[in-house]
PyMOL Python script that loads the backbone (N, CA, C, O; Angstrom):
from pymol import cmd

cmd.read_pdbstr("""\
ATOM      1  N   UNK A   1     113.018  76.169 122.148  1.00  0.00           N
ATOM      2  CA  UNK A   1     113.715  77.426 122.261  1.00  0.00           C
ATOM      3  C   UNK A   1     113.900  78.016 120.861  1.00  0.00           C
ATOM      4  O   UNK A   1     114.370  77.342 119.945  1.00  0.00           O
ATOM      5  N   UNK A   2     113.524  79.278 120.719  1.00  0.00           N
ATOM      6  CA  UNK A   2     113.685  79.944 119.444  1.00  0.00           C
ATOM      7  C   UNK A   2     115.118  80.420 119.286  1.00  0.00           C
ATOM      8  O   UNK A   2     115.765  80.808 120.258  1.00  0.00           O
ATOM      9  N   UNK A   3     115.607  80.387 118.059  1.00  0.00           N
ATOM     10  CA  UNK A   3     116.931  80.904 117.739  1.00  0.00           C
ATOM     11  C   UNK A   3     116.740  82.217 116.995  1.00  0.00           C
ATOM     12  O   UNK A   3     116.135  82.250 115.924  1.00  0.00           O
ATOM     13  N   UNK A   4     117.257  83.294 117.566  1.00  0.00           N
ATOM     14  CA  UNK A   4     117.157  84.622 116.970  1.00  0.00           C
ATOM     15  C   UNK A   4     118.552  85.038 116.529  1.00  0.00           C
ATOM     16  O   UNK A   4     119.487  85.060 117.329  1.00  0.00           O
ATOM     17  N   UNK A   5     118.682  85.364 115.256  1.00  0.00           N
ATOM     18  CA  UNK A   5     119.945  85.848 114.745  1.00  0.00           C
ATOM     19  C   UNK A   5     119.769  87.322 114.375  1.00  0.00           C
ATOM     20  O   UNK A   5     118.860  87.682 113.627  1.00  0.00           O
ATOM     21  N   UNK A   6     120.661  88.172 114.914  1.00  0.00           N
ATOM     22  CA  UNK A   6     120.657  89.579 114.592  1.00  0.00           C
ATOM     23  C   UNK A   6     121.865  89.835 113.691  1.00  0.00           C
ATOM     24  O   UNK A   6     123.014  89.657 114.097  1.00  0.00           O
ATOM     25  N   UNK A   7     121.577  90.255 112.463  1.00  0.00           N
ATOM     26  CA  UNK A   7     122.629  90.474 111.468  1.00  0.00           C
ATOM     27  C   UNK A   7     122.987  91.952 111.431  1.00  0.00           C
ATOM     28  O   UNK A   7     122.110  92.809 111.329  1.00  0.00           O
ATOM     29  N   UNK A   8     124.273  92.243 111.514  1.00  0.00           N
ATOM     30  CA  UNK A   8     124.757  93.618 111.412  1.00  0.00           C
ATOM     31  C   UNK A   8     126.181  93.727 111.867  1.00  0.00           C
ATOM     32  O   UNK A   8     126.769  92.773 112.376  1.00  0.00           O
ATOM     33  N   UNK A   9     126.734  94.918 111.676  1.00  0.00           N
ATOM     34  CA  UNK A   9     128.145  95.157 111.937  1.00  0.00           C
ATOM     35  C   UNK A   9     128.491  95.297 113.406  1.00  0.00           C
ATOM     36  O   UNK A   9     129.665  95.353 113.775  1.00  0.00           O
ATOM     37  N   UNK A  10     127.476  95.354 114.237  1.00  0.00           N
ATOM     38  CA  UNK A  10     127.706  95.596 115.655  1.00  0.00           C
ATOM     39  C   UNK A  10     127.431  97.052 116.018  1.00  0.00           C
ATOM     40  O   UNK A  10     127.819  97.518 117.089  1.00  0.00           O
ATOM     41  N   UNK A  11     126.761  97.762 115.121  1.00  0.00           N
ATOM     42  CA  UNK A  11     126.421  99.169 115.347  1.00  0.00           C
ATOM     43  C   UNK A  11     125.387  99.292 116.463  1.00  0.00           C
ATOM     44  O   UNK A  11     124.853  98.293 116.945  1.00  0.00           O
ATOM     45  N   UNK A  12     125.119 100.508 116.856  1.00  0.00           N
ATOM     46  CA  UNK A  12     124.157 100.774 117.934  1.00  0.00           C
ATOM     47  C   UNK A  12     122.777 100.173 117.632  1.00  0.00           C
ATOM     48  O   UNK A  12     122.149  99.596 118.520  1.00  0.00           O
ATOM     49  N   UNK A  13     122.306 100.303 116.398  1.00  0.00           N
ATOM     50  CA  UNK A  13     120.996  99.740 116.055  1.00  0.00           C
ATOM     51  C   UNK A  13     120.959  98.228 116.190  1.00  0.00           C
ATOM     52  O   UNK A  13     119.948  97.656 116.596  1.00  0.00           O
ATOM     53  N   UNK A  14     122.068  97.586 115.848  1.00  0.00           N
ATOM     54  CA  UNK A  14     122.133  96.125 115.978  1.00  0.00           C
ATOM     55  C   UNK A  14     122.117  95.708 117.443  1.00  0.00           C
ATOM     56  O   UNK A  14     121.460  94.738 117.821  1.00  0.00           O
ATOM     57  N   UNK A  15     122.840  96.444 118.247  1.00  0.00           N
ATOM     58  CA  UNK A  15     122.894  96.157 119.688  1.00  0.00           C
ATOM     59  C   UNK A  15     121.507  96.351 120.309  1.00  0.00           C
ATOM     60  O   UNK A  15     121.046  95.517 121.088  1.00  0.00           O
ATOM     61  N   UNK A  16     120.851  97.456 119.956  1.00  0.00           N
ATOM     62  CA  UNK A  16     119.509  97.726 120.487  1.00  0.00           C
ATOM     63  C   UNK A  16     118.532  96.648 120.063  1.00  0.00           C
ATOM     64  O   UNK A  16     117.680  96.236 120.850  1.00  0.00           O
ATOM     65  N   UNK A  17     118.647  96.183 118.811  1.00  0.00           N
ATOM     66  CA  UNK A  17     117.763  95.128 118.315  1.00  0.00           C
ATOM     67  C   UNK A  17     117.940  93.856 119.136  1.00  0.00           C
ATOM     68  O   UNK A  17     116.952  93.256 119.559  1.00  0.00           O
ATOM     69  N   UNK A  18     119.172  93.438 119.367  1.00  0.00           N
ATOM     70  CA  UNK A  18     119.429  92.230 120.153  1.00  0.00           C
ATOM     71  C   UNK A  18     118.902  92.390 121.579  1.00  0.00           C
ATOM     72  O   UNK A  18     118.292  91.472 122.128  1.00  0.00           O
ATOM     73  N   UNK A  19     119.140  93.553 122.169  1.00  0.00           N
ATOM     74  CA  UNK A  19     118.653  93.804 123.530  1.00  0.00           C
ATOM     75  C   UNK A  19     117.137  93.787 123.592  1.00  0.00           C
ATOM     76  O   UNK A  19     116.557  93.289 124.556  1.00  0.00           O
ATOM     77  N   UNK A  20     116.491  94.329 122.568  1.00  0.00           N
ATOM     78  CA  UNK A  20     115.036  94.367 122.536  1.00  0.00           C
ATOM     79  C   UNK A  20     114.458  92.953 122.486  1.00  0.00           C
ATOM     80  O   UNK A  20     113.481  92.656 123.173  1.00  0.00           O
ATOM     81  N   UNK A  21     115.057  92.084 121.677  1.00  0.00           N
ATOM     82  CA  UNK A  21     114.579  90.695 121.622  1.00  0.00           C
ATOM     83  C   UNK A  21     114.766  90.005 122.968  1.00  0.00           C
ATOM     84  O   UNK A  21     113.891  89.254 123.399  1.00  0.00           O
ATOM     85  N   UNK A  22     115.881  90.244 123.636  1.00  0.00           N
ATOM     86  CA  UNK A  22     116.154  89.626 124.936  1.00  0.00           C
ATOM     87  C   UNK A  22     115.127  90.111 125.966  1.00  0.00           C
ATOM     88  O   UNK A  22     114.590  89.312 126.734  1.00  0.00           O
ATOM     89  N   UNK A  23     114.856  91.417 125.980  1.00  0.00           N
ATOM     90  CA  UNK A  23     113.921  91.982 126.943  1.00  0.00           C
ATOM     91  C   UNK A  23     112.502  91.486 126.737  1.00  0.00           C
ATOM     92  O   UNK A  23     111.820  91.127 127.697  1.00  0.00           O
ATOM     93  N   UNK A  24     112.058  91.464 125.493  1.00  0.00           N
ATOM     94  CA  UNK A  24     110.693  91.021 125.215  1.00  0.00           C
ATOM     95  C   UNK A  24     110.543  89.519 125.467  1.00  0.00           C
ATOM     96  O   UNK A  24     109.503  89.077 125.956  1.00  0.00           O
ATOM     97  N   UNK A  25     111.558  88.743 125.142  1.00  0.00           N
ATOM     98  CA  UNK A  25     111.507  87.300 125.421  1.00  0.00           C
ATOM     99  C   UNK A  25     111.367  87.066 126.914  1.00  0.00           C
ATOM    100  O   UNK A  25     110.591  86.212 127.342  1.00  0.00           O
ATOM    101  N   UNK A  26     112.119  87.824 127.711  1.00  0.00           N
ATOM    102  CA  UNK A  26     112.027  87.683 129.165  1.00  0.00           C
ATOM    103  C   UNK A  26     110.627  88.070 129.638  1.00  0.00           C
ATOM    104  O   UNK A  26     110.043  87.386 130.477  1.00  0.00           O
ATOM    105  N   UNK A  27     110.094  89.157 129.106  1.00  0.00           N
ATOM    106  CA  UNK A  27     108.750  89.625 129.455  1.00  0.00           C
ATOM    107  C   UNK A  27     107.700  88.552 129.163  1.00  0.00           C
ATOM    108  O   UNK A  27     106.750  88.374 129.926  1.00  0.00           O
ATOM    109  N   UNK A  28     107.886  87.833 128.036  1.00  0.00           N
ATOM    110  CA  UNK A  28     106.930  86.804 127.625  1.00  0.00           C
ATOM    111  C   UNK A  28     107.199  85.451 128.271  1.00  0.00           C
ATOM    112  O   UNK A  28     106.414  84.516 128.117  1.00  0.00           O
ATOM    113  N   UNK A  29     108.319  85.351 128.999  1.00  0.00           N
ATOM    114  CA  UNK A  29     108.673  84.091 129.626  1.00  0.00           C
ATOM    115  C   UNK A  29     109.168  83.048 128.630  1.00  0.00           C
ATOM    116  O   UNK A  29     109.017  81.846 128.852  1.00  0.00           O
ATOM    117  N   UNK A  30     109.758  83.512 127.537  1.00  0.00           N
ATOM    118  CA  UNK A  30     110.251  82.619 126.498  1.00  0.00           C
ATOM    119  C   UNK A  30     111.764  82.488 126.590  1.00  0.00           C
ATOM    120  O   UNK A  30     112.465  83.435 126.947  1.00  0.00           O
ATOM    121  N   UNK A  31     112.254  81.300 126.262  1.00  0.00           N
ATOM    122  CA  UNK A  31     113.689  81.101 126.189  1.00  0.00           C
ATOM    123  C   UNK A  31     114.100  81.287 124.721  1.00  0.00           C
ATOM    124  O   UNK A  31     113.562  80.640 123.823  1.00  0.00           O
ATOM    125  N   UNK A  32     115.059  82.181 124.503  1.00  0.00           N
ATOM    126  CA  UNK A  32     115.564  82.397 123.168  1.00  0.00           C
ATOM    127  C   UNK A  32     117.096  82.360 123.199  1.00  0.00           C
ATOM    128  O   UNK A  32     117.731  82.717 124.192  1.00  0.00           O
ATOM    129  N   UNK A  33     117.648  81.924 122.095  1.00  0.00           N
ATOM    130  CA  UNK A  33     119.089  81.941 121.924  1.00  0.00           C
ATOM    131  C   UNK A  33     119.374  83.057 120.921  1.00  0.00           C
ATOM    132  O   UNK A  33     119.015  82.934 119.750  1.00  0.00           O
ATOM    133  N   UNK A  34     120.008  84.137 121.356  1.00  0.00           N
ATOM    134  CA  UNK A  34     120.273  85.278 120.494  1.00  0.00           C
ATOM    135  C   UNK A  34     121.727  85.222 120.036  1.00  0.00           C
ATOM    136  O   UNK A  34     122.657  85.197 120.842  1.00  0.00           O
ATOM    137  N   UNK A  35     121.886  85.203 118.721  1.00  0.00           N
ATOM    138  CA  UNK A  35     123.214  85.155 118.110  1.00  0.00           C
ATOM    139  C   UNK A  35     123.411  86.440 117.300  1.00  0.00           C
ATOM    140  O   UNK A  35     122.564  86.808 116.486  1.00  0.00           O
ATOM    141  N   UNK A  36     124.533  87.113 117.533  1.00  0.00           N
ATOM    142  CA  UNK A  36     124.861  88.303 116.756  1.00  0.00           C
ATOM    143  C   UNK A  36     125.772  87.864 115.615  1.00  0.00           C
ATOM    144  O   UNK A  36     126.852  87.314 115.835  1.00  0.00           O
ATOM    145  N   UNK A  37     125.312  88.119 114.397  1.00  0.00           N
ATOM    146  CA  UNK A  37     126.071  87.736 113.199  1.00  0.00           C
ATOM    147  C   UNK A  37     126.680  88.996 112.623  1.00  0.00           C
ATOM    148  O   UNK A  37     125.970  89.864 112.114  1.00  0.00           O
ATOM    149  N   UNK A  38     128.019  89.096 112.707  1.00  0.00           N
ATOM    150  CA  UNK A  38     128.694  90.313 112.257  1.00  0.00           C
ATOM    151  C   UNK A  38     129.535  90.117 111.009  1.00  0.00           C
ATOM    152  O   UNK A  38     130.029  91.092 110.442  1.00  0.00           O
ATOM    153  N   UNK A  39     129.707  88.892 110.574  1.00  0.00           N
ATOM    154  CA  UNK A  39     130.496  88.606 109.386  1.00  0.00           C
ATOM    155  C   UNK A  39     129.756  89.124 108.142  1.00  0.00           C
ATOM    156  O   UNK A  39     128.613  88.745 107.887  1.00  0.00           O
ATOM    157  N   UNK A  40     130.427  89.996 107.373  1.00  0.00           N
ATOM    158  CA  UNK A  40     129.803  90.511 106.159  1.00  0.00           C
ATOM    159  C   UNK A  40     129.432  89.403 105.204  1.00  0.00           C
ATOM    160  O   UNK A  40     128.390  89.464 104.550  1.00  0.00           O
ATOM    161  N   UNK A  41     130.272  88.394 105.116  1.00  0.00           N
ATOM    162  CA  UNK A  41     129.987  87.263 104.244  1.00  0.00           C
ATOM    163  C   UNK A  41     128.699  86.561 104.665  1.00  0.00           C
ATOM    164  O   UNK A  41     127.855  86.252 103.824  1.00  0.00           O
ATOM    165  N   UNK A  42     128.546  86.306 105.977  1.00  0.00           N
ATOM    166  CA  UNK A  42     127.342  85.645 106.487  1.00  0.00           C
ATOM    167  C   UNK A  42     126.107  86.522 106.292  1.00  0.00           C
ATOM    168  O   UNK A  42     125.025  86.017 105.993  1.00  0.00           O
ATOM    169  N   UNK A  43     126.267  87.833 106.462  1.00  0.00           N
ATOM    170  CA  UNK A  43     125.139  88.759 106.276  1.00  0.00           C
ATOM    171  C   UNK A  43     124.658  88.700 104.825  1.00  0.00           C
ATOM    172  O   UNK A  43     123.458  88.599 104.569  1.00  0.00           O
ATOM    173  N   UNK A  44     125.601  88.762 103.876  1.00  0.00           N
ATOM    174  CA  UNK A  44     125.220  88.711 102.466  1.00  0.00           C
ATOM    175  C   UNK A  44     124.659  87.349 102.073  1.00  0.00           C
ATOM    176  O   UNK A  44     123.717  87.272 101.285  1.00  0.00           O
ATOM    177  N   UNK A  45     125.231  86.275 102.616  1.00  0.00           N
ATOM    178  CA  UNK A  45     124.721  84.932 102.321  1.00  0.00           C
ATOM    179  C   UNK A  45     123.290  84.759 102.793  1.00  0.00           C
ATOM    180  O   UNK A  45     122.518  84.011 102.193  1.00  0.00           O
ATOM    181  N   UNK A  46     122.932  85.457 103.879  1.00  0.00           N
ATOM    182  CA  UNK A  46     121.566  85.370 104.397  1.00  0.00           C
ATOM    183  C   UNK A  46     120.593  86.223 103.580  1.00  0.00           C
ATOM    184  O   UNK A  46     119.377  86.133 103.754  1.00  0.00           O
ATOM    185  N   UNK A  47     121.145  87.054 102.685  1.00  0.00           N
ATOM    186  CA  UNK A  47     120.287  87.903 101.862  1.00  0.00           C
ATOM    187  C   UNK A  47     119.918  89.215 102.502  1.00  0.00           C
ATOM    188  O   UNK A  47     118.988  89.885 102.053  1.00  0.00           O
ATOM    189  N   UNK A  48     120.634  89.596 103.552  1.00  0.00           N
ATOM    190  CA  UNK A  48     120.371  90.856 104.241  1.00  0.00           C
ATOM    191  C   UNK A  48     121.024  91.988 103.453  1.00  0.00           C
ATOM    192  O   UNK A  48     122.241  92.003 103.273  1.00  0.00           O
ATOM    193  N   UNK A  49     120.209  92.937 102.983  1.00  0.00           N
ATOM    194  CA  UNK A  49     120.742  94.061 102.206  1.00  0.00           C
ATOM    195  C   UNK A  49     120.850  95.329 103.033  1.00  0.00           C
ATOM    196  O   UNK A  49     121.604  96.235 102.679  1.00  0.00           O
ATOM    197  N   UNK A  50     120.112  95.407 104.126  1.00  0.00           N
ATOM    198  CA  UNK A  50     120.235  96.545 105.047  1.00  0.00           C
ATOM    199  C   UNK A  50     120.087  96.025 106.470  1.00  0.00           C
ATOM    200  O   UNK A  50     119.258  95.162 106.757  1.00  0.00           O
ATOM    201  N   UNK A  51     120.911  96.574 107.347  1.00  0.00           N
ATOM    202  CA  UNK A  51     120.945  96.084 108.715  1.00  0.00           C
ATOM    203  C   UNK A  51     120.300  97.107 109.651  1.00  0.00           C
ATOM    204  O   UNK A  51     120.176  98.278 109.291  1.00  0.00           O
ATOM    205  N   UNK A  52     119.892  96.683 110.835  1.00  0.00           N
ATOM    206  CA  UNK A  52     119.959  95.312 111.319  1.00  0.00           C
ATOM    207  C   UNK A  52     118.934  94.412 110.627  1.00  0.00           C
ATOM    208  O   UNK A  52     117.864  94.847 110.202  1.00  0.00           O
ATOM    209  N   UNK A  53     119.312  93.153 110.538  1.00  0.00           N
ATOM    210  CA  UNK A  53     118.396  92.138 110.027  1.00  0.00           C
ATOM    211  C   UNK A  53     118.144  91.119 111.120  1.00  0.00           C
ATOM    212  O   UNK A  53     119.001  90.884 111.971  1.00  0.00           O
ATOM    213  N   UNK A  54     116.978  90.521 111.095  1.00  0.00           N
ATOM    214  CA  UNK A  54     116.615  89.542 112.123  1.00  0.00           C
ATOM    215  C   UNK A  54     116.069  88.282 111.454  1.00  0.00           C
ATOM    216  O   UNK A  54     115.195  88.342 110.590  1.00  0.00           O
ATOM    217  N   UNK A  55     116.605  87.153 111.878  1.00  0.00           N
ATOM    218  CA  UNK A  55     116.069  85.859 111.458  1.00  0.00           C
ATOM    219  C   UNK A  55     115.635  85.118 112.724  1.00  0.00           C
ATOM    220  O   UNK A  55     116.311  85.172 113.751  1.00  0.00           O
ATOM    221  N   UNK A  56     114.520  84.440 112.634  1.00  0.00           N
ATOM    222  CA  UNK A  56     114.042  83.607 113.734  1.00  0.00           C
ATOM    223  C   UNK A  56     113.931  82.188 113.203  1.00  0.00           C
ATOM    224  O   UNK A  56     113.230  81.923 112.227  1.00  0.00           O
ATOM    225  N   UNK A  57     114.633  81.288 113.861  1.00  0.00           N
ATOM    226  CA  UNK A  57     114.688  79.896 113.440  1.00  0.00           C
ATOM    227  C   UNK A  57     115.018  79.763 111.952  1.00  0.00           C
ATOM    228  O   UNK A  57     114.438  78.945 111.237  1.00  0.00           O
ATOM    229  N   UNK A  58     115.972  80.596 111.506  1.00  0.00           N
ATOM    230  CA  UNK A  58     116.484  80.510 110.159  1.00  0.00           C
ATOM    231  C   UNK A  58     115.703  81.254 109.094  1.00  0.00           C
ATOM    232  O   UNK A  58     116.095  81.241 107.928  1.00  0.00           O
ATOM    233  N   UNK A  59     114.608  81.902 109.464  1.00  0.00           N
ATOM    234  CA  UNK A  59     113.775  82.613 108.497  1.00  0.00           C
ATOM    235  C   UNK A  59     113.897  84.118 108.738  1.00  0.00           C
ATOM    236  O   UNK A  59     113.661  84.594 109.848  1.00  0.00           O
ATOM    237  N   UNK A  60     114.270  84.873 107.680  1.00  0.00           N
ATOM    238  CA  UNK A  60     114.405  86.320 107.803  1.00  0.00           C
ATOM    239  C   UNK A  60     113.029  86.908 108.084  1.00  0.00           C
ATOM    240  O   UNK A  60     112.065  86.648 107.364  1.00  0.00           O
ATOM    241  N   UNK A  61     112.957  87.703 109.143  1.00  0.00           N
ATOM    242  CA  UNK A  61     111.683  88.292 109.560  1.00  0.00           C
ATOM    243  C   UNK A  61     111.645  89.820 109.455  1.00  0.00           C
ATOM    244  O   UNK A  61     110.569  90.406 109.334  1.00  0.00           O
ATOM    245  N   UNK A  62     112.825  90.469 109.501  1.00  0.00           N
ATOM    246  CA  UNK A  62     112.849  91.935 109.518  1.00  0.00           C
ATOM    247  C   UNK A  62     114.220  92.409 109.080  1.00  0.00           C
ATOM    248  O   UNK A  62     115.234  91.799 109.421  1.00  0.00           O
ATOM    249  N   UNK A  63     114.254  93.512 108.316  1.00  0.00           N
ATOM    250  CA  UNK A  63     115.541  94.109 107.948  1.00  0.00           C
ATOM    251  C   UNK A  63     115.397  95.631 107.866  1.00  0.00           C
ATOM    252  O   UNK A  63     114.309  96.165 107.653  1.00  0.00           O
ATOM    253  N   UNK A  64     116.520  96.298 108.042  1.00  0.00           N
ATOM    254  CA  UNK A  64     116.622  97.713 107.731  1.00  0.00           C
ATOM    255  C   UNK A  64     116.364  98.710 108.835  1.00  0.00           C
ATOM    256  O   UNK A  64     116.604  99.903 108.650  1.00  0.00           O
ATOM    257  N   UNK A  65     115.879  98.255 109.985  1.00  0.00           N
ATOM    258  CA  UNK A  65     115.615  99.190 111.084  1.00  0.00           C
ATOM    259  C   UNK A  65     115.509  98.409 112.386  1.00  0.00           C
ATOM    260  O   UNK A  65     115.418  97.181 112.398  1.00  0.00           O
ATOM    261  N   UNK A  66     115.522  99.163 113.484  1.00  0.00           N
ATOM    262  CA  UNK A  66     115.288  98.545 114.790  1.00  0.00           C
ATOM    263  C   UNK A  66     113.793  98.241 114.862  1.00  0.00           C
ATOM    264  O   UNK A  66     112.975  99.154 114.751  1.00  0.00           O
ATOM    265  N   UNK A  67     113.423  96.973 115.045  1.00  0.00           N
ATOM    266  CA  UNK A  67     111.991  96.653 115.113  1.00  0.00           C
ATOM    267  C   UNK A  67     111.366  97.213 116.400  1.00  0.00           C
ATOM    268  O   UNK A  67     112.008  97.300 117.446  1.00  0.00           O
ATOM    269  N   UNK A  68     110.101  97.582 116.275  1.00  0.00           N
ATOM    270  CA  UNK A  68     109.383  98.107 117.445  1.00  0.00           C
ATOM    271  C   UNK A  68     109.183  96.993 118.463  1.00  0.00           C
ATOM    272  O   UNK A  68     109.274  95.810 118.136  1.00  0.00           O
ATOM    273  N   UNK A  69     108.914  97.387 119.688  1.00  0.00           N
ATOM    274  CA  UNK A  69     108.636  96.398 120.748  1.00  0.00           C
ATOM    275  C   UNK A  69     107.428  95.544 120.357  1.00  0.00           C
ATOM    276  O   UNK A  69     107.428  94.332 120.572  1.00  0.00           O
ATOM    277  N   UNK A  70     106.399  96.174 119.784  1.00  0.00           N
ATOM    278  CA  UNK A  70     105.201  95.417 119.381  1.00  0.00           C
ATOM    279  C   UNK A  70     105.534  94.409 118.296  1.00  0.00           C
ATOM    280  O   UNK A  70     105.027  93.287 118.327  1.00  0.00           O
ATOM    281  N   UNK A  71     106.375  94.778 117.337  1.00  0.00           N
ATOM    282  CA  UNK A  71     106.749  93.839 116.284  1.00  0.00           C
ATOM    283  C   UNK A  71     107.567  92.686 116.857  1.00  0.00           C
ATOM    284  O   UNK A  71     107.357  91.530 116.488  1.00  0.00           O
ATOM    285  N   UNK A  72     108.492  92.995 117.754  1.00  0.00           N
ATOM    286  CA  UNK A  72     109.298  91.937 118.389  1.00  0.00           C
ATOM    287  C   UNK A  72     108.385  90.978 119.143  1.00  0.00           C
ATOM    288  O   UNK A  72     108.554  89.761 119.066  1.00  0.00           O
ATOM    289  N   UNK A  73     107.433  91.521 119.861  1.00  0.00           N
ATOM    290  CA  UNK A  73     106.490  90.698 120.616  1.00  0.00           C
ATOM    291  C   UNK A  73     105.714  89.777 119.658  1.00  0.00           C
ATOM    292  O   UNK A  73     105.564  88.584 119.919  1.00  0.00           O
ATOM    293  N   UNK A  74     105.227  90.343 118.556  1.00  0.00           N
ATOM    294  CA  UNK A  74     104.478  89.546 117.584  1.00  0.00           C
ATOM    295  C   UNK A  74     105.343  88.455 116.972  1.00  0.00           C
ATOM    296  O   UNK A  74     104.892  87.321 116.813  1.00  0.00           O
ATOM    297  N   UNK A  75     106.589  88.789 116.626  1.00  0.00           N
ATOM    298  CA  UNK A  75     107.486  87.808 116.012  1.00  0.00           C
ATOM    299  C   UNK A  75     107.803  86.674 116.979  1.00  0.00           C
ATOM    300  O   UNK A  75     107.850  85.510 116.580  1.00  0.00           O
ATOM    301  N   UNK A  76     108.020  87.006 118.236  1.00  0.00           N
ATOM    302  CA  UNK A  76     108.344  85.968 119.215  1.00  0.00           C
ATOM    303  C   UNK A  76     107.145  85.089 119.569  1.00  0.00           C
ATOM    304  O   UNK A  76     107.309  83.922 119.926  1.00  0.00           O
ATOM    305  N   UNK A  77     105.950  85.651 119.469  1.00  0.00           N
ATOM    306  CA  UNK A  77     104.753  84.881 119.800  1.00  0.00           C
ATOM    307  C   UNK A  77     104.363  83.924 118.673  1.00  0.00           C
ATOM    308  O   UNK A  77     103.634  82.961 118.912  1.00  0.00           O
ATOM    309  N   UNK A  78     104.835  84.174 117.450  1.00  0.00           N
ATOM    310  CA  UNK A  78     104.495  83.295 116.333  1.00  0.00           C
ATOM    311  C   UNK A  78     104.954  81.888 116.617  1.00  0.00           C
ATOM    312  O   UNK A  78     106.075  81.668 117.075  1.00  0.00           O
ATOM    313  N   UNK A  79     104.104  80.960 116.349  1.00  0.00           N
ATOM    314  CA  UNK A  79     104.415  79.530 116.471  1.00  0.00           C
ATOM    315  C   UNK A  79     104.698  79.084 117.914  1.00  0.00           C
ATOM    316  O   UNK A  79     105.273  78.015 118.120  1.00  0.00           O
ATOM    317  N   UNK A  80     104.309  79.873 118.900  1.00  0.00           N
ATOM    318  CA  UNK A  80     104.483  79.486 120.304  1.00  0.00           C
ATOM    319  C   UNK A  80     103.235  78.717 120.723  1.00  0.00           C
ATOM    320  O   UNK A  80     102.109  79.188 120.560  1.00  0.00           O
ATOM    321  N   UNK A  81     103.461  77.529 121.263  1.00  0.00           N
ATOM    322  CA  UNK A  81     102.343  76.704 121.746  1.00  0.00           C
ATOM    323  C   UNK A  81     102.077  77.074 123.194  1.00  0.00           C
ATOM    324  O   UNK A  81     102.955  76.960 124.049  1.00  0.00           O
ATOM    325  N   UNK A  82     100.877  77.511 123.456  1.00  0.00           N
ATOM    326  CA  UNK A  82     100.531  77.954 124.813  1.00  0.00           C
ATOM    327  C   UNK A  82     100.306  76.782 125.738  1.00  0.00           C
ATOM    328  O   UNK A  82     100.008  76.975 126.917  1.00  0.00           O
TER     329      UNK A  82
END
""", "prot")
cmd.dss("prot")
cmd.show_as("cartoon", "prot")
cmd.util.cbc("prot")
cmd.orient("prot")
């Protein structure tokens, strides 16, 4: 199971980002654990300078905008064993 962390204050873009990961994971038949990280301290410790930020299994993959559906699909498919 992949762990997806969405970093941000809880703004609309952060919410949409988390929802997009959930929807695409369901579409791909993948189980993901989505965690919303809203603590400013945790956001800065992760090195996120603009939100929303996304980490997958502890590795920052995207920051600064809502990722496209295609990007989310590509990120979730990485390292998936068929």
